[in-house]
N, C-alpha and C positions, 0 to 999 in steps of 0.2 A: 339787372336784379338788385336791389338795395336788399342785405339782410342784417337783422337787426343786432345790435351790441348786446351781448350776452353779458351778467357777471358768473364768474365760477370757481376761484378759490378767493381768501379775502384780498385785497389791493389786485386784479388779475378781472382783467374780462378778455371776450372772444368775438370776433365777427367773422363771419365764412364772406369773403369776398367772390369767390366764383369755386363752382362744382359742377360735374357731371360723375355717372358712375367710378368710372377710371381715374377722375383725379381733383382734389382739393385743396383750394388756398385761402387761409385765415390768417387772422391777425390778433396776434396776444398782444394785449396792454399791460404792462405793468408797473404797479407804485415803487418806487425803492423799500427793498426790503422784503416784497412780498418773493413767493415761492409757487413754485409749479411742483404739486406733490409728487413724488416716484409712482410711476405706474407704469403699465403697461399695456402693448394692444399688439392685433395682427398686421397694421398698416406699416410700411416702410415709410419713414417720415424724413422729409427734409427741413432743415431750419437756417434761418439767413434772419442776421441782427443787422435790422433796420437804423435801431437806434437804443442807449443806452449800455449797461454791461453787465453780465451776467456769467455764473457760475452753471456749466451744466457736467450733469454725473448723467454719462451711459454705461451703465455697469457698473464695474467697479472704478472707472476712469474719469477725472475732472477735468474739463474744458474750461478757460478762462477766455472768454470772449466780448468782443466788443463791435461798434460799426463796421459793417462789411465782411464780419466772417460768418462762417458758416459750417453746419454739422450736419451727415446723416446718420440715421437710428434705424439699425435692422430693426427688421420685423420681429416683434415678442422681446425687444432688449427691455430692461428695468432702466428708465431715465426720468430725470425731473431736474430744475432747475431754482437757481436762486438769482434775484435781480440785486445788482449791488449801486447800480444807476438806473433809476426808471427809463422806461424804454419800450419798444415794440417789436415783437418777433414777426417774423413770414413765416407759417408754416404749411408747406405742402403734405400731404397724406395721398398715397395709392394703395387700395383704391381709396373711392370717397369714406369721411368718416360716418356715416349715416345717423349714427346717434347725436352727432353736430344739428342737425336737420331738423 
């Protein structure tokens, strides 16, 4: 099944790649300088940097990530990112983010 590309924040789109009630995989594409605003949710999230460079904020800690890097974000943790070089993040969520469907 193919899901639509959806604009989220300025310079950011998301596209669900695969999903079932227990797991969801989503591609987020960022233009340089775009931000994923600080937020939290009850899902455990794993983020893999497919391309680009990002500064991730998870709680009070910043992580500078590039291609091949990943980070796990615990349930309820406040997090966001700044895109330093245009690229794509592959996020997995457990359980599924029904608000993305």
